[in-house]
C-alpha positions in Angstrom: 0.0 0.0 0.0 1.3 3.4 -1.0 2.0 5.9 1.8 0.6 9.4 1.3 2.7 12.5 2.1 1.2 15.5 3.9 0.6 17.4 0.7 -1.4 14.6 -0.9 -3.4 14.4 2.3 -4.1 18.2 2.1 -5.4 17.9 -1.5 -7.7 15.1 -0.4 -8.9 17.1 2.6 -9.5 20.2 0.4 -11.6 18.3 -2.1 -13.6 16.5 0.6 -14.2 19.8 2.4 -15.5 21.5 -0.8 -17.9 18.6 -1.5 -19.2 18.6 2.1 -19.5 22.4 2.1 -21.4 22.4 -1.2 -23.9 19.8 0.1 -24.3 21.7 3.3 -24.8 25.0 1.5 -27.4 23.4 -0.8 -29.3 22.0 2.1 -29.3 25.2 4.1 -30.2 27.4 1.2 -33.0 25.1 0.3 -34.4 25.2 3.8 -33.9 28.9 4.5 -34.2 30.3 1.0 -31.1 32.5 1.6 -28.0 32.0 -0.4 -24.7 32.9 1.3 -22.8 33.9 -1.9 -20.1 35.9 -0.1 -19.2 32.9 2.1 -19.3 30.6 -0.9 -16.9 32.8 -2.9 -14.5 33.1 0.0 -14.5 29.3 0.7 -14.0 28.3 -2.9 -11.4 31.1 -3.4 -9.4 30.0 -0.4 -9.5 26.3 -1.0 -9.2 26.7 -4.8 -6.0 28.8 -4.6 -4.6 26.7 -1.7 -5.3 23.5 -3.6 -3.6 24.8 -6.7 -0.5 25.9 -4.7 -0.5 22.5 -2.9 -0.8 20.6 -6.2 2.1 22.5 -7.6 4.2 21.8 -4.5 3.4 18.1 -4.7 4.6 18.1 -8.3 7.8 20.0 -7.4 8.6 17.8 -4.5 7.9 14.6 -6.4 10.2 15.8 -9.2 12.9 16.7 -6.7 12.5 13.4 -4.9 12.8 11.4 -8.2 15.8 13.5 -9.2 17.6 12.7 -5.9 17.0 9.0 -6.3 18.8 8.8 -9.6 
């Protein structure tokens, strides 16, 4: 079984959080009829940009790790 590094775990956490947030936001907006657009933009902005940076870091560290093994 392959061991995940911290950066891989963060990407999985980010995607899971966004899915859970989307479901929770859909349910609360359906019940209350109020859409929290500012909060949604902030959450997706933070996790979207953080996820892109993290994915880039994963790529860089994997390339560096593979380069050191040669």
